[in-house]
C-alpha positions in Angstrom: 12.9 -3.8 -20.3 14.2 -0.4 -19.6 15.9 1.6 -22.3 16.5 -1.5 -24.1 18.2 -3.2 -21.2 16.7 -6.1 -19.2 17.2 -5.4 -15.4 16.2 -7.3 -12.5 14.1 -6.3 -9.7 17.2 -5.6 -7.4 18.8 -3.5 -10.2 15.8 -1.4 -10.5 15.7 -0.8 -6.6 19.4 -0.2 -6.4 19.1 2.7 -9.3 16.5 4.4 -7.2 18.4 4.1 -3.8 21.5 5.5 -5.9 19.7 8.4 -6.6 18.5 8.9 -3.2 21.9 8.3 -1.5 23.2 11.0 -3.9 20.6 13.5 -3.3 21.0 13.1 0.6 24.9 13.2 0.5 24.4 16.6 -1.6 21.8 17.9 0.8 23.5 16.7 4.2 27.2 16.0 3.4 28.8 12.6 4.2 26.3 10.2 5.4 26.5 7.8 8.4 27.9 4.3 7.6 24.9 2.7 9.6 21.9 2.1 7.6 18.4 0.9 9.0 15.7 0.1 6.6 12.1 -0.6 7.2 10.4 -3.8 6.4 6.9 -5.0 6.4 6.1 -8.1 8.8 5.1 -10.2 5.8 5.8 -9.3 2.1 3.1 -11.8 0.5 -0.1 -13.2 0.9 1.6 -16.5 1.6 2.9 -15.1 5.3 5.5 -17.7 4.9 9.1 -17.7 6.3 10.4 -18.6 2.6 9.0 -15.8 0.9 9.9 -13.3 3.6 13.6 -14.7 3.3 13.5 -14.2 -0.7 12.0 -10.7 -0.5 14.9 -9.7 2.3 17.7 -11.4 0.1 16.4 -9.2 -3.0 16.5 -6.1 -0.5 20.1 -6.7 0.5 21.0 -7.4 -3.0 19.5 -3.8 -4.0 21.1 -2.3 -1.3 24.4 -3.7 -1.8 24.4 -2.6 -5.8 24.0 0.8 -4.1 26.8 0.5 -1.7 25.0 -0.5 1.3 26.6 -3.8 2.6 25.7 -4.2 6.1 22.0 -3.0 6.6 19.6 -3.5 9.7 16.0 -4.3 9.2 13.4 -3.2 11.2 9.9 -3.9 11.2 7.9 -0.9 10.1 5.4 -0.9 12.9 8.2 -1.3 15.4 9.7 1.7 13.6 6.7 3.7 14.2 6.6 2.7 17.9 9.9 4.7 18.3 8.1 7.8 16.9 5.1 7.4 19.0 7.3 6.8 22.1 8.4 10.3 21.9 4.9 11.4 23.4 4.3 9.2 26.4 5.1 10.0 29.9 4.8 6.5 31.5 5.2 3.0 30.5 2.4 1.8 28.0 1.4 -1.5 26.4 0.7 -0.1 22.7 -0.7 -1.8 19.5 0.9 0.0 16.5 -1.2 -0.3 13.3 0.7 0.8 10.3 -1.1 0.8 7.1 1.2 1.5 4.1 0.5 1.4 0.6 1.2 -2.3 0.0 1.1 -3.8 3.5 -0.8 -3.6 6.7 1.5 -4.6 9.7 0.7 -4.8 13.4 3.2 -4.9 16.3 2.0 -5.4 20.1 4.8 -3.7 22.1 5.8 -2.7 25.5 7.1 0.7 25.8 8.8 2.9 28.4 9.3 6.8 27.8 12.1 8.0 25.8 13.4 11.4 24.2 15.0 12.7 21.2 18.5 11.6 22.0 17.8 8.3 23.6 14.7 6.0 23.0 13.4 4.0 26.0 13.5 0.5 26.0 11.0 -1.6 23.7 9.8 -4.9 24.1 8.3 -6.6 21.3 5.5 -8.9 22.5 4.2 -10.0 18.9 4.1 -9.2 15.1 1.9 -9.7 12.4 0.4 -8.4 8.9 -1.2 -8.8 5.7 0.1 -8.0 2.1 -2.4 -5.5 1.4 -3.4 -1.8 2.3 -4.2 1.2 0.5 -3.4 -0.1 -3.0 -6.3 -2.8 -2.6 -8.7 -0.1 -1.6 -7.8 1.8 -4.6 -8.2 -1.3 -6.9 -11.7 -1.8 -5.5 -12.4 1.7 -6.6 -11.1 0.9 -10.1 -12.7 -2.7 -10.3 -16.4 -1.5 -9.5 -16.4 2.1 -10.6 -14.0 2.4 -13.4 -13.7 -0.7 -15.4 -17.3 -1.1 -16.2 -17.3 2.4 -17.6 -14.5 1.3 -20.0 -16.0 -1.7 -21.3 -15.8 -4.6 -18.7 -18.8 -6.7 -19.1 -19.2 -5.7 -22.7 -19.3 -8.5 -25.6 -17.9 -8.7 -29.0 -18.5 -10.7 -32.2 -15.9 -13.1 -32.9 -16.1 -15.1 -36.5 -19.7 -15.2 -38.1 -21.8 -15.9 -35.1 -19.7 -16.1 -31.8 -20.3 -13.6 -29.1 -17.6 -13.3 -26.6 -17.0 -11.4 -23.5 -14.3 -8.5 -23.2 -11.2 -10.1 -21.7 -11.3 -9.6 -18.1 -7.2 -10.0 -17.9 -7.3 -6.4 -19.6 -9.2 -4.9 -16.8 -7.0 -6.8 -13.9 -4.0 -4.7 -15.5 -6.2 -1.6 -15.2 -6.5 -2.0 -11.2 -2.5 -1.1 -10.9 -1.7 1.8 -12.7 2.0 0.7 -13.4 0.5 -2.6 -15.0 -1.0 -0.5 -17.6 2.4 -0.3 -19.5 2.2 -3.9 -19.9 -1.0 -3.5 -22.1 1.1 -0.9 -24.3 2.2 -3.7 -26.8 1.4 -3.8 -30.5 -0.2 -7.3 -30.0 -2.4 -6.1 -27.1 -3.5 -2.9 -28.7 -4.1 -4.6 -31.9 -6.4 -7.1 -29.9 -8.5 -4.4 -28.4 -8.9 -2.6 -31.7 -10.2 -5.7 -33.2 -12.5 -6.2 -30.1 -13.7 -2.6 -30.5 -14.5 -3.3 -34.2 -17.5 -5.5 -33.3 -18.2 -4.4 -29.7 -21.4 -3.5 -28.1 -19.8 -0.6 -26.3 -17.4 0.7 -28.9 -16.9 4.3 -27.5 -16.1 2.9 -23.8 -13.3 0.6 -25.7 -12.2 3.7 -27.4 -11.7 5.5 -24.2 -9.8 2.6 -22.7 -7.7 2.5 -25.9 -6.8 6.3 -25.2 -6.1 5.6 -21.5 -3.5 2.9 -22.6 -2.3 4.9 -25.6 -1.6 8.2 -23.7 -0.2 6.6 -20.5 -3.0 8.4 -18.3 -2.9 5.4 -15.9 -1.1 7.2 -13.1 -3.3 10.4 -13.8 -6.5 7.9 -13.5 -5.1 6.5 -10.1 -4.5 9.6 -8.4 -8.3 10.5 -9.2 -9.2 7.4 -7.6 -6.8 7.9 -4.5 -8.1 11.6 -4.1 -11.9 10.0 -4.0 -10.7 7.4 -1.6 -9.3 10.3 0.8 -12.5 12.6 0.3 -14.7 9.4 1.4 -12.6 9.5 4.5 -14.1 12.5 5.8 -17.4 12.8 3.8 -20.1 10.4 3.1 -20.0 11.0 -0.6 -18.1 12.7 -3.3 -18.1 13.2 -7.1 -15.4 11.2 -9.2 -14.9 12.6 -12.9 -12.2 11.8 -15.2 -12.3 13.1 -18.8 -11.2 10.3 -21.3 -12.2 11.0 -24.8 -14.5 10.1 -26.2 -16.4 9.7 -22.9 -16.0 11.0 -19.2 -16.1 8.5 -16.2 -18.5 10.0 -13.9 -19.2 8.1 -10.3 -21.2 9.4 -7.5 -19.3 8.0 -5.0 -20.6 6.9 -1.4 -18.8 5.7 1.5 -21.2 2.8 2.3 -20.6 1.6 -1.3 -17.0 1.7 -1.0 -16.9 0.1 2.3 -19.0 -2.6 1.1 -16.4 -3.4 -2.1 -13.4 -3.7 0.8 -15.3 -5.7 3.2 -13.3 -8.9 2.6 -10.1 -7.1 3.4 -11.8 -5.4 6.3 -12.6 -8.8 7.7 -8.8 -10.0 7.1 -7.5 -7.1 9.0 -9.9 -7.7 11.7 -9.0 -11.5 11.8 -5.0 -10.7 12.0 -5.5 -8.5 14.9 -7.5 -11.1 16.7 -4.9 -13.7 15.9 -1.9 -11.5 17.1 -3.9 -10.8 20.5 -4.8 -14.5 20.7 -1.1 -15.4 19.8 0.4 -13.1 22.4 -2.1 -13.7 24.9 -3.0 -10.0 25.6 -6.6 -9.1 26.4 -8.0 -6.0 24.7 -8.7 -4.5 28.2 -4.6 -4.8 28.8 -3.8 -2.4 25.8 -3.3 1.0 26.9 -3.1 2.6 23.4 -3.6 2.0 19.8 -1.7 4.1 17.7 -2.7 4.3 13.8 -0.6 5.4 11.2 -0.1 5.3 7.6 -2.5 7.0 4.9 -5.4 4.2 5.0 -5.5 4.9 8.8 -7.9 7.4 8.1 -10.5 5.4 6.2 -13.3 5.6 8.7 -14.1 1.6 8.3 -10.5 0.7 9.2 -10.6 2.8 12.6 -13.8 1.2 13.4 -12.1 -2.0 13.5 -10.1 -0.9 16.3 -12.6 1.4 18.1 -15.0 -1.6 18.2 -12.3 -3.7 20.0 -10.6 -1.2 22.1 -12.8 1.7 22.5 -12.4 5.1 20.6 -10.7 6.8 23.7 -7.7 4.3 23.1 -7.2 5.4 19.6 -3.9 7.7 18.8 -2.6 9.1 15.6 -0.6 11.9 14.1 2.3 12.2 11.7 0.6 9.4 9.9 2.8 9.7 6.8 6.1 10.2 8.4 6.0 8.4 11.8 7.9 5.2 10.3 10.8 7.3 8.6 10.9 9.1 11.8 11.0 6.1 13.9 13.7 4.5 11.9 15.8 7.5 12.5 15.5 7.1 16.2 16.0 3.5 15.8 19.5 4.5 14.6 20.1 6.0 17.9 20.0 2.7 19.5 23.4 0.9 19.9 23.8 -1.7 17.2 23.0 -5.2 18.5 20.6 -4.0 21.2 
């Protein structure tokens, strides 16, 4: 519900696209008719053709609502390859690892040199991916470092003698900043207030209510993301977030954080191994591993590739813009190529 009106996911995306296109037109003048749209290799953990097709259908509907009726889709790591290609002088076999906000995508490609006016030929040897990345790393910090300081694991009294745990589903919403709005309903707030009245952690529950009522979810997650970034360059960091009537303090360590995200690191490792096995390409045959996206800075993520291919083969640069740059360069390739 937005402004008293119920909107579909496609309609919401379409509204954003309309604003972007209007701003681009105002800045650049008339836009080309051809539109290249980036997409992850897999949209969901199911990694099924059915789910990917549903997501693409929704994207096409949203684009159509914005006036784009014939989009071309490109895998985001393949797009990043077009950007990386600008830096090579000889043909290379390259593994592109793109760590976005919600997906981690991998493409194994054979590249030839190109330039800013005409990309060289690209042969796709294989693609794979998992439906998580930086968002899951942030959620791990919220789950382990923030939620316990806001009453997770506490208890309250229900009825004359029944002791119950604080509902975990509240903190599952807390892990995604944009889900906090779902908690800001009269029924949910009334439930949390009722729990607070008999809780063994009343101040922590009061802070949780303040977080919800003051719409501080985005600000909290910004602090979480900042700490994650700091742990990419330092072994420890201090997390502090004032939230009346308490302050959330955590002496963050990289080792602790990496322990929390180990299941996701293992999944990334397994997916890379599966891609190599499916394509039949040996690690020694890969000339370069190009890491891009914000979470490519996480040392534990980089170690996955350093252990398999050697640190000397790792490359990066323009981690936050390489996919967008590559999509633009992809537009220079004739349609149908």
